C-alpha positions in Angstrom: 0.2 0.0 0.1 1.1 3.4 -0.6 1.6 5.4 2.3 -0.6 8.8 2.7 2.6 10.9 3.3 3.6 9.4 -0.2 0.4 9.8 -1.7 -0.1 13.2 -1.1 3.7 14.2 -2.5 3.0 12.3 -5.5 -0.4 14.8 -5.7 1.7 17.9 -5.0 4.2 16.5 -8.1 1.0 16.1 -10.3 0.0 19.4 -9.9 3.3 21.0 -10.1 4.1 18.9 -13.6 0.8 20.1 -15.0 1.4 23.9 -14.0 4.4 23.5 -15.9 2.9 22.2 -18.8 -0.1 24.8 -18.6 2.7 27.6 -18.7 4.2 26.1 -21.9 0.8 26.0 -23.5 0.3 29.7 -22.9 2.9 30.5 -25.3 0.6 28.9 -27.8 -1.4 30.5 -30.2 -5.3 29.9 -30.2 -5.0 27.9 -33.6 -2.2 26.0 -32.2 -4.0 25.1 -29.1 -7.0 23.9 -31.2 -5.1 22.1 -34.0 -5.9 18.7 -34.6 -2.8 16.7 -34.2 -3.8 12.8 -34.2 -2.9 12.1 -30.9 -5.4 10.0 -28.4 -7.4 13.1 -28.4 -8.3 15.8 -31.1 -5.8 18.5 -30.3 -3.7 19.8 -27.1 -6.7 21.4 -25.9 -8.8 18.3 -26.0 -5.9 16.5 -23.9 -6.1 18.9 -21.2 -9.8 18.6 -20.9 -9.7 14.9 -20.5 -7.0 15.0 -17.9 -9.2 17.9 -15.6 -12.7 15.5 -16.7 -11.1 12.1 -15.1 -9.5 14.0 -12.1 -13.0 15.3 -11.5 -15.0 12.0 -12.0 -12.5 10.0 -10.1 -13.2 12.7 -6.9 -16.7 12.4 -7.3 -16.4 8.5 -7.3 -13.9 9.0 -3.9 -16.9 10.8 -2.3 -19.0 8.1 -2.9 -20.9 9.0 -6.2 -20.5 7.3 -9.7 -20.9 10.0 -12.7 -22.8 9.0 -15.5 -21.8 10.0 -19.1 -24.6 12.5 -18.9 -22.5 14.3 -15.8 -19.3 14.1 -17.5 -20.6 15.6 -20.6 -20.0 19.1 -18.4 -16.7 18.4 -19.7 -17.0 18.3 -23.2 -13.9 19.8 -24.6 -15.8 22.5 -26.8 -16.8 24.1 -23.2 -13.2 25.0 -22.5 -12.5 27.2 -25.6 -9.5 28.7 -23.9 -6.2 27.8 -21.9 -7.7 30.0 -19.3 -11.1 28.6 -19.0 -9.3 25.1 -18.5 -7.3 26.4 -15.8 -10.1 28.1 -13.9 -12.0 24.9 -14.0 -9.1 22.9 -13.0 -7.9 24.9 -10.0 -11.3 24.4 -8.5 -11.0 20.7 -8.6 -8.0 20.8 -7.7 -8.8 22.6 -4.5 -11.5 20.2 -3.7 -8.6 17.1 -4.3 -6.8 19.1 -2.0 -9.5 19.2 1.0 -10.2 15.8 -0.1 -6.6 14.4 0.6 -6.2 16.4 3.8 -9.3 14.8 5.3 -8.2 11.3 4.1 -6.7 8.7 6.6 -4.3 6.0 6.4 -7.0 3.5 7.2 -9.3 4.4 4.4 -6.7 3.9 2.0 -7.0 0.2 2.1 -10.8 0.5 2.1 -12.7 -1.1 -1.0 -14.0 1.5 -3.2 -16.9 0.3 -5.3 -18.1 2.5 -8.3 -20.0 2.5 -11.7 -18.0 3.4 -14.6 -19.4 5.4 -17.7 -20.4 2.5 -19.6 -22.2 1.3 -16.3 -20.2 -1.7 -15.0 -19.3 -1.9 -11.4 -15.7 -2.1 -10.3 -14.3 -2.6 -6.8 -10.6 -1.7 -6.0 -8.6 -0.9 -3.1 -8.7 3.1 -2.6 -5.0 3.4 -2.6 -4.8 1.3 -5.9 -7.3 4.0 -7.4 -5.4 6.7 -6.4 -2.3 5.3 -8.0 -4.0 4.7 -11.1 -5.5 8.4 -11.3 -1.9 9.4 -10.8 -0.4 7.0 -13.3 -2.9 8.2 -15.9 -2.0 11.9 -15.5 1.8 10.8 -16.2 0.8 8.9 -19.0 -1.2 12.2 -20.6 1.7 14.4 -19.6 3.9 12.6 -21.8 1.5 13.0 -24.7 1.2 16.8 -24.0 5.0 17.0 -24.2 4.9 15.3 -27.6 2.3 17.5 -28.7 4.0 20.5 -27.4 7.2 19.3 -29.6 4.9 18.6 -32.7 3.6 22.3 -32.5 7.2 23.7 -32.2 6.8 24.7 -28.8 9.4 24.0 -25.9 8.6 21.2 -24.0 9.2 21.9 -20.2 10.9 19.4 -17.8 8.7 17.6 -15.8 10.4 14.8 -14.3 9.9 13.7 -10.4 13.3 14.5 -9.7 13.0 18.1 -11.6 10.2 18.5 -9.0 12.1 17.4 -6.0 15.1 19.6 -6.7 12.8 22.9 -7.6 9.6 22.5 -6.1 9.0 19.7 -3.6 12.4 19.9 -1.5 11.5 23.5 -0.3 
């Protein structure tokens, strides 16, 4: 099991890396931000919205709710036309995640979390495994964002965990 202290540190890293990539995205033109690039999602914008939406979906599951496809439609990429609109909404989700993590206990991490996914299927996992999954998912798509930035000719900022240790987490 992942200790709660480590889990919280990994979320700190997650938000640090996200913010660095959002800062890199701020240098793009609106056309670049929305340009179809042929990745997992239509554009860089769509990839960012996916990351934000998934974080919200899991937060709701941690709170005992199972969002539906209709609920998730709140996060249709078209509803976030600019980087700033994504940043504003994601900061609210981040605060809710931080509040959730602040109140989470070590004992709760081993409990089973049962939820229904967007396809209507029920799943059960230990809560710590779900958190590991979310963090791994975010890392996976941040790698795609790095590739998309490079395809657009933009600099891709270093977002490695040890870089975060050196410049952010070690404070």
